[in-house]
C-alpha positions as CSV (number, residue, x, y, z in Angstrom):
1,Y,-7.5,-5.5,-1.3
2,P,-4.8,-5.9,1.4
3,V,-5.9,-7.7,4.5
4,N,-4.1,-6.8,7.7
5,T,-3.9,-10.1,9.3
6,A,-0.6,-11.6,10.9
7,E,-0.5,-14.2,8.3
8,D,-0.9,-11.9,5.3
9,K,1.6,-9.4,6.8
10,A,4.1,-12.2,7.1
11,L,3.4,-13.3,3.5
12,Y,3.8,-9.8,2.3
13,Q,7.3,-9.6,4.0
14,K,8.4,-12.8,2.1
15,Y,7.2,-11.1,-1.1
16,A,9.0,-7.9,-0.3
17,A,12.3,-9.6,0.4
18,K,12.1,-11.4,-3.1
19,A,11.2,-8.1,-4.7
20,N,14.3,-6.4,-3.1
21,A,16.3,-9.1,-4.9
22,E,15.1,-7.9,-8.4
23,P,16.7,-4.3,-8.8
24,K,15.5,-3.9,-12.2
25,V,11.9,-4.6,-11.5
26,V,9.4,-2.0,-10.1
27,F,6.6,-3.4,-8.1
28,G,3.8,-1.0,-7.6
29,G,0.0,-0.6,-7.0
30,R,-1.9,-2.5,-4.4
31,L,0.1,-5.8,-4.8
32,G,3.6,-4.0,-4.8
33,T,3.0,-1.8,-1.8
34,Y,0.4,-3.9,0.0
35,A,-1.9,-0.8,0.5
36,Y,-5.4,0.3,-0.5
37,Y,-5.4,3.0,-3.1
38,D,-8.2,5.2,-4.5
39,M,-7.8,6.1,-8.2
40,H,-6.2,9.5,-7.7
41,N,-3.7,7.9,-5.3
42,V,-3.0,5.2,-8.0
43,I,-2.1,7.9,-10.6
44,G,0.2,9.8,-8.3
45,S,1.9,6.6,-7.1
46,A,2.6,5.5,-10.7
47,L,3.9,9.0,-11.5
48,N,6.2,8.9,-8.6
49,A,7.3,5.4,-9.3
50,Y,8.2,6.6,-12.8
51,E,10.1,9.7,-11.6
52,H,12.0,7.9,-8.8
53,H,12.6,4.3,-10.2
54,V,11.7,3.7,-13.8
55,A,13.3,6.7,-15.3
56,A,16.7,5.7,-13.8
57,L,16.4,2.2,-15.0
58,L,15.7,3.4,-18.5
59,A,18.7,5.8,-18.4
60,D,21.0,2.6,-17.8
């Protein structure tokens, strides 16, 4: 689970910067968004990621 300490937030910012350097990789879920999700939120997030990110990558 994400822990909102200053140290963890700083570490997440480093990971997010590295993730932004990978345009053909979609990071999702708790790790990719640094957020807590219940199962219904996970499903919605995955569908949204596909519609807005993955589908475009597959079309290339």
